[in-house]
N, C-alpha and C positions, 0 to 999 in steps of 0.2 A: 375557499373551495370545496369538495366534495371529499362525502364520509369517507367512498371509498382512496380518494389520496392523502386523505389526512391520517390513512394504516398504511398505505404504501410511504409517507414520509417517514409514518414513526418507525415503521421497520428498517428500512436506509436507513436513520442517523443509530441506531440498535444495532447493522451492523457493519456501521462505520467507524462507530467508540465498539466494537468486543476486538475488528478485524485488528484497529489498530493497537494496540491494549497490547494482542498479542505479536503484530513484527516488531515494535516500540522493544519490549520484553528482548523479544527476540533478539534484535538488531546489540543491544544492553548486555547481553549471553556471550555475543561475535567480539562486539569492541568491548565492553565494559565499560571502567571508568573513561576512557582513549571518549564513549560518544559522544561528546557536551564537549572534547578537547580534536576536533579530529581538525585538519588546513582548510580552508576553503577548497581545495585541490580532492582533497581526498573526499570528502563530502561529496564533489561534483563526480568523482570515479565511482562516487556507489549509487549518487543518480546514476547516472549509466548503465550501466549494469542492471539496478533496476528499471531502467527503460527497454535495455537489450533481453530480459526477459518477457517485460511487456509485449516488444515488435513479435515473437516469438509464436506464443501465445496469444494474438491474434491474430494474426497471418494462418495459422495452426485451426486459428474457430472457421476468418473464413473460408479458410481451405475444405469445411467440410461440411461449409451450407452447401 
């Protein structure tokens, strides 16, 4: 890969790590010890809520183009 692509990949990985850390800690604050003990249904319900947020953000971004 080119140096520019290597730099871009490095930045993406760093952003991912920082954002994942922040998001995981927020989830821990919300769920506490339960974060590792949710039922399959609860994990799916949480994922669905995240997906709905993502849908809204994508639609609003597309609308602004």
